[in-house]
C-alpha positions as CSV (number, residue, x, y, z in Angstrom):
1,M,-76.3,65.7,-79.8
2,K,-77.8,63.3,-77.4
3,N,-75.7,60.5,-78.6
4,R,-72.5,62.6,-78.2
5,T,-73.5,63.4,-74.6
6,V,-74.1,59.7,-73.8
7,K,-70.8,58.8,-75.3
8,A,-69.0,61.5,-73.4
9,L,-70.5,60.4,-70.2
10,A,-69.6,56.8,-70.9
11,L,-66.0,57.8,-71.7
12,G,-65.8,59.8,-68.4
13,V,-67.0,56.9,-66.4
14,A,-64.5,54.6,-68.0
15,M,-61.6,56.9,-67.3
16,S,-62.7,57.3,-63.7
17,T,-62.8,53.6,-63.4
18,L,-59.4,53.2,-64.8
19,M,-58.0,55.9,-62.5
20,M,-59.6,54.2,-59.5
21,M,-58.2,50.9,-60.6
22,G,-54.8,52.4,-61.0
23,T,-55.0,54.0,-57.6
24,A,-56.1,50.7,-56.1
25,N,-53.3,48.8,-57.7
26,T,-50.8,51.4,-56.6
27,F,-52.2,51.2,-53.0
28,A,-52.1,47.4,-53.1
29,A,-48.5,47.4,-54.3
30,E,-47.5,50.0,-51.7
31,T,-49.3,47.8,-49.1
32,E,-47.5,44.7,-50.2
33,E,-44.2,46.5,-50.2
34,A,-44.9,47.8,-46.7
35,A,-45.8,44.4,-45.5
36,A,-42.7,43.0,-47.0
37,E,-40.6,45.6,-45.3
38,E,-42.3,44.9,-42.0
39,T,-41.7,41.2,-42.5
40,A,-38.1,41.8,-43.3
41,G,-37.9,44.1,-40.3
42,E,-39.3,41.4,-38.1
43,E,-37.0,38.8,-39.5
44,T,-34.0,41.1,-39.0
45,G,-35.2,41.8,-35.5
46,D,-35.7,38.1,-34.9
47,A,-32.2,37.4,-36.2
48,A,-30.8,40.1,-34.0
49,V,-32.6,38.6,-31.0
50,E,-31.5,35.2,-32.0
51,E,-27.9,36.4,-32.4
52,S,-28.1,38.1,-29.0
53,E,-29.5,34.9,-27.4
54,T,-26.7,32.9,-29.1
55,E,-24.1,35.3,-27.7
56,E,-25.7,34.9,-24.3
57,T,-25.7,31.1,-24.7
58,D,-22.1,31.1,-25.9
59,G,-21.3,33.3,-22.9
60,D,-23.0,30.8,-20.6
61,E,-21.0,27.9,-22.3
62,T,-17.8,29.9,-21.8
63,V,-18.6,30.3,-18.1
64,E,-19.5,26.6,-17.9
65,D,-16.2,25.7,-19.6
66,E,-14.3,27.9,-17.2
67,A,-16.1,26.4,-14.3
68,A,-15.4,22.9,-15.5
69,E,-11.7,23.7,-16.0
70,E,-11.6,25.1,-12.5
71,T,-13.3,22.0,-11.2
72,D,-10.9,19.8,-13.1
73,E,-7.9,21.8,-11.7
74,T,-9.3,21.6,-8.2
75,A,-9.9,17.8,-8.6
76,E,-6.3,17.4,-9.9
77,T,-4.9,19.5,-7.1
78,D,-6.9,17.4,-4.5
79,E,-5.7,14.2,-6.2
80,D,-2.1,15.4,-6.2
81,A,-2.4,16.3,-2.5
82,A,-3.9,12.9,-1.7
83,E,-1.2,11.2,-3.7
84,A,1.5,13.2,-2.0
85,E,0.1,12.4,1.4
86,E,-0.1,8.7,0.5
87,H,3.5,8.8,-0.9
88,A,4.8,10.5,2.2
89,A,3.6,7.5,4.2
90,T,5.9,5.2,2.2
91,G,9.0,6.5,4.0
92,T,11.8,8.9,3.4
93,A,13.9,8.7,0.3
94,A,17.5,7.9,1.1
95,E,19.0,9.0,-2.2
96,A,20.5,12.4,-2.9
97,A,17.8,14.7,-4.1
98,G,18.3,16.5,-7.5
99,E,21.0,14.1,-8.7
100,V,20.7,11.0,-10.9
101,Y,21.0,8.2,-8.3
102,E,23.9,5.8,-8.7
103,P,24.8,3.2,-6.0
104,S,28.5,3.7,-6.6
105,V,30.0,7.1,-7.4
106,D,33.6,6.2,-6.8
107,P,36.2,8.4,-8.5
108,E,38.7,5.6,-8.3
109,A,36.5,3.1,-10.1
110,P,37.4,2.5,-13.8
111,K,34.9,4.3,-16.0
112,D,35.3,2.0,-18.9
113,Q,33.6,-1.0,-17.1
114,A,30.3,-0.8,-15.3
115,I,27.5,-2.9,-13.8
116,L,24.0,-1.6,-14.4
117,V,21.6,-3.0,-11.8
118,V,18.1,-3.0,-13.4
119,S,14.9,-3.2,-11.2
120,F,11.2,-2.7,-11.8
121,G,11.4,-0.1,-8.9
122,T,9.2,1.0,-6.1
123,S,8.0,4.3,-4.7
124,F,8.0,2.8,-1.1
125,N,11.2,4.6,-0.2
126,D,12.3,2.8,3.0
127,N,11.6,-0.6,1.4
128,R,13.5,0.4,-1.7
129,A,16.6,1.1,0.4
130,A,16.1,-2.2,2.3
131,T,15.8,-4.3,-0.8
132,I,16.9,-2.9,-4.1
133,G,19.5,-0.7,-2.4
134,A,20.8,-3.6,-0.3
135,V,21.2,-5.7,-3.5
136,E,23.0,-2.9,-5.2
137,N,25.3,-2.3,-2.2
138,A,26.2,-6.0,-2.1
139,I,27.2,-5.8,-5.7
140,V,29.2,-2.6,-5.1
141,E,31.2,-4.4,-2.3
142,A,31.7,-7.5,-4.4
143,F,33.0,-5.7,-7.5
144,P,35.1,-2.7,-6.5
145,D,36.7,-2.6,-10.0
146,Y,33.3,-1.8,-11.6
147,D,31.3,1.4,-11.5
148,V,27.8,0.3,-10.3
149,R,24.8,2.1,-11.7
150,R,21.0,1.9,-11.3
151,A,18.0,1.9,-13.7
152,F,14.3,1.3,-13.2
153,T,11.9,-0.1,-15.8
154,A,8.7,1.4,-14.4
155,Q,8.5,4.9,-15.7
156,I,5.5,5.7,-13.5
157,I,7.6,5.1,-10.4
158,I,10.5,7.1,-11.9
159,D,8.1,10.0,-12.5
160,K,6.6,9.8,-9.0
161,L,10.0,9.8,-7.2
162,E,11.0,12.9,-9.2
163,K,7.7,14.7,-8.5
164,Y,7.5,14.1,-4.8
165,D,11.1,13.4,-3.7
166,N,13.2,15.1,-6.3
167,V,15.0,11.9,-6.7
168,L,16.2,11.3,-10.3
169,I,16.5,7.7,-11.5
170,D,17.3,6.7,-15.1
171,N,15.1,4.4,-17.1
172,V,17.0,1.7,-19.1
173,T,17.4,3.8,-22.2
174,E,18.7,6.8,-20.3
175,A,21.1,4.6,-18.4
176,L,22.4,3.0,-21.5
177,D,22.8,6.3,-23.3
178,R,24.6,7.7,-20.2
179,A,27.0,4.7,-20.2
180,V,27.8,5.3,-23.9
181,E,28.4,9.0,-23.3
182,D,30.7,8.2,-20.3
183,G,32.8,5.9,-22.5
184,V,31.9,2.6,-20.9
185,K,33.4,-0.3,-22.9
186,T,32.2,-3.3,-20.9
187,L,28.7,-3.3,-19.5
188,I,27.3,-6.0,-17.2
189,V,23.5,-5.7,-16.8
190,Q,22.2,-7.5,-13.8
191,P,18.4,-7.4,-13.3
192,T,16.8,-7.9,-9.9
193,H,13.8,-9.6,-11.6
194,L,12.5,-12.7,-10.0
195,M,12.1,-14.7,-13.2
196,N,12.8,-14.7,-17.0
197,G,9.4,-13.1,-17.8
198,L,8.1,-10.4,-20.1
199,E,10.1,-7.6,-18.5
200,Y,13.3,-9.6,-18.7
201,N,12.6,-10.3,-22.4
202,D,12.0,-6.6,-23.0
203,L,15.2,-5.8,-21.3
204,S,17.1,-8.3,-23.4
205,A,15.6,-6.9,-26.6
206,E,16.6,-3.3,-25.7
207,L,20.2,-4.4,-24.9
208,A,20.4,-6.0,-28.3
209,E,19.9,-2.6,-29.9
210,Y,23.0,-1.3,-28.1
211,A,25.2,-4.3,-29.0
212,D,27.4,-2.0,-31.3
213,S,27.7,0.7,-28.7
214,F,29.9,-1.3,-26.3
215,D,32.9,-3.6,-26.8
216,Q,31.0,-6.1,-24.6
217,I,27.5,-6.1,-23.1
218,V,26.2,-9.0,-21.0
219,L,22.9,-9.7,-19.4
220,G,22.9,-11.6,-16.1
221,E,20.3,-14.1,-15.0
222,P,17.2,-13.4,-12.9
223,L,16.8,-14.7,-9.4
224,L,15.0,-18.0,-10.1
225,T,16.9,-19.6,-12.9
226,S,18.6,-22.8,-11.8
227,D,17.5,-25.6,-9.4
228,E,20.1,-24.3,-7.1
229,D,18.4,-20.9,-7.1
230,Y,15.1,-22.5,-6.0
231,K,17.0,-24.1,-3.1
232,T,18.5,-20.7,-2.2
233,V,15.2,-19.0,-2.1
234,E,13.6,-21.9,-0.2
235,E,16.2,-21.7,2.5
236,A,15.9,-17.9,2.7
237,I,12.2,-17.8,3.2
238,T,11.9,-20.8,5.5
239,S,14.7,-19.6,7.7
240,A,13.1,-16.1,7.9
241,T,9.7,-17.6,8.9
242,A,10.8,-20.6,10.9
243,D,9.2,-19.2,14.1
244,Y,5.8,-19.3,12.6
245,D,6.0,-22.9,11.5
246,D,4.2,-24.4,14.5
247,G,1.8,-26.7,12.7
248,K,-1.2,-24.4,13.4
249,T,0.0,-21.6,11.0
250,A,-0.2,-21.5,7.3
251,I,2.7,-19.5,5.9
252,C,1.6,-18.0,2.5
253,F,3.8,-16.2,0.1
254,M,2.3,-13.9,-2.5
255,G,4.0,-13.5,-5.9
256,H,3.1,-11.1,-8.7
257,G,2.3,-13.6,-11.5
258,T,2.7,-13.2,-15.2
259,E,0.9,-14.3,-18.4
260,A,4.2,-15.5,-19.7
261,E,5.3,-19.2,-19.5
262,S,7.7,-18.2,-16.8
263,N,4.8,-18.1,-14.4
264,E,5.6,-21.7,-13.8
265,V,8.3,-20.6,-11.3
266,Y,5.5,-20.3,-8.6
267,S,4.3,-23.8,-9.0
268,K,7.9,-25.0,-9.1
269,M,8.6,-23.1,-5.9
270,Q,5.6,-24.8,-4.3
271,E,6.7,-28.2,-5.5
272,T,10.2,-27.5,-4.1
273,L,8.8,-26.5,-0.7
274,T,6.4,-29.5,-0.5
275,A,9.1,-32.0,-1.6
276,D,11.5,-30.8,1.1
277,G,8.9,-31.3,3.9
278,Y,7.6,-27.6,4.2
279,E,4.0,-28.7,4.2
280,N,2.7,-25.5,5.9
281,Y,4.1,-23.3,3.2
282,Y,1.9,-22.0,0.3
283,V,2.7,-20.0,-2.8
284,G,0.2,-17.9,-4.8
285,T,0.1,-14.9,-7.1
286,V,-1.8,-11.6,-7.5
287,E,-2.4,-11.7,-11.2
288,A,-2.0,-15.3,-12.3
289,S,-2.0,-18.8,-11.0
290,P,-2.0,-20.1,-8.3
291,T,-4.8,-17.6,-7.4
292,L,-5.7,-16.4,-3.9
293,E,-8.8,-18.6,-4.1
294,E,-6.7,-21.7,-4.9
295,V,-4.4,-20.9,-2.0
296,L,-7.3,-20.4,0.4
297,A,-8.8,-23.7,-0.6
298,L,-5.5,-25.6,0.1
299,V,-5.2,-23.9,3.5
300,Q,-8.8,-24.8,4.4
301,E,-8.0,-28.5,3.8
302,R,-6.0,-28.5,7.0
303,D,-6.6,-27.5,10.6
304,Y,-5.0,-24.0,10.8
305,T,-6.0,-21.2,13.1
306,R,-3.5,-18.6,11.9
307,V,-2.2,-17.4,8.5
308,V,1.0,-15.4,8.0
309,L,1.3,-13.5,4.7
310,E,4.6,-12.4,3.1
311,P,5.5,-11.3,-0.4
312,L,7.5,-13.5,-2.7
313,M,8.8,-10.4,-4.4
314,V,12.1,-8.6,-4.3
315,V,10.5,-5.5,-2.8
316,A,7.5,-5.1,-0.5
317,G,5.9,-2.3,-2.5
318,D,2.4,-1.5,-3.7
319,H,1.2,-5.1,-4.2
320,A,2.5,-6.2,-0.8
321,N,1.1,-3.2,1.1
322,N,-2.2,-3.0,-0.7
323,D,-3.2,-6.3,-2.4
324,M,-1.7,-8.5,0.3
325,A,-1.8,-6.5,3.6
326,G,-4.6,-4.0,2.8
327,D,-7.9,-4.0,4.7
328,E,-10.2,-3.6,1.6
329,E,-12.4,-6.3,0.2
330,G,-10.5,-8.7,-2.0
331,T,-7.1,-8.4,-0.4
332,W,-5.3,-11.5,0.9
333,K,-5.5,-10.3,4.5
334,K,-9.3,-9.5,4.4
335,T,-10.1,-12.7,2.5
336,F,-8.3,-14.9,5.1
337,E,-9.8,-12.9,8.0
338,D,-13.3,-13.4,6.5
339,A,-12.6,-17.1,6.3
340,G,-12.1,-17.1,10.1
341,Y,-8.3,-17.0,10.4
342,E,-6.1,-14.8,12.6
343,V,-3.9,-13.0,10.1
344,E,-0.4,-11.5,10.4
345,T,1.4,-9.7,7.6
346,V,5.1,-9.5,7.1
347,L,6.3,-6.7,4.8
348,D,9.8,-7.9,4.0
349,G,10.9,-8.1,0.4
350,L,13.2,-10.9,-0.7
351,G,15.9,-8.3,-1.4
352,S,16.3,-7.6,2.3
353,M,17.6,-11.1,2.9
354,E,21.4,-11.5,2.8
355,S,21.3,-14.8,1.1
356,I,19.2,-13.3,-1.8
357,Q,21.6,-10.4,-2.1
358,N,24.4,-13.0,-2.4
359,A,22.5,-14.8,-5.0
360,Y,22.4,-11.7,-7.2
361,V,26.1,-11.2,-6.6
362,E,26.7,-14.8,-7.8
363,H,24.6,-14.1,-11.0
364,T,26.6,-11.0,-11.6
365,Q,29.8,-12.9,-11.3
366,A,28.6,-15.5,-13.7
367,A,27.8,-12.8,-16.2
368,I,31.3,-11.4,-15.8
369,D,32.9,-14.8,-16.2
370,S,30.9,-15.4,-19.4
371,I,32.9,-12.7,-21.1
372,A,36.2,-14.6,-20.8
373,E,34.6,-17.8,-22.1
């Protein structure tokens, strides 16, 4: 009996222990589950907060982007306004607004033969009329049997003139396509380029692509081609500046310059002037040789008190007005002034001189004559 009681008590204790362990395990499991849910909740909450913060950040970035765009638009507007104001100072465009400009729109002129005068171009309106326009008009008068047209090679100038003056000028491709469309059979292309340089070569290559589009297409020579051309230019520039040639004044002409071999035209022009006794005349370039520094060194070798600056370019455009006659550091004017000279600038392009206009007429005539040969 006693043993049974002991056994019963032992069994009861064991069952109680097992029940307590089960309850503990259940409690532990429930606790772990609750902890897991709490952690998940926190993570979900953190993710929500993170997402909210991301949305706020994205919102800030959107605002910043919009502000940046507004700033860019404002800067662009200010830049356009400044450019428009600067362009307005270059003179009033003489060409008819809203129409493709052609020097000669003569209903009596035969439409099957035309002369296309090709220039680099300039946005300096008054000077364009006095130089390129003057050359074109001389060709119009000399060749009444031809329809005379215009093209520029500088697209940036074409775009600027359309934007600010509503003046439409063809580039070379547009002019050639227009000539084909108009039924032109004989096309004489006369460039107003100074030399046979990179642009002249590009023009020649483009014309070759249109060889089958016309019965005849001929490219005229640039201004400085023959020895006679150098003499013509020499006489033109020395006659125009004769009053300055007093022995105390250095008369300096600024050309553009090119990396092509044709850059030698500037040294040849200098040699021509020196050989003919024009010792007070100097020729340099903006972008090649002779450089401004080389010209200054030559001027300093002699006892000059004054320097006259003039462009050796068909037009007196951006280079002449800014690189030559500008007041900023590095310009020809400022450099000579800093060297102690009295400086005078003359903003006349070669195209404004009648003898130069006649030279282009002669080159056009030579191109026409080559057809019959």
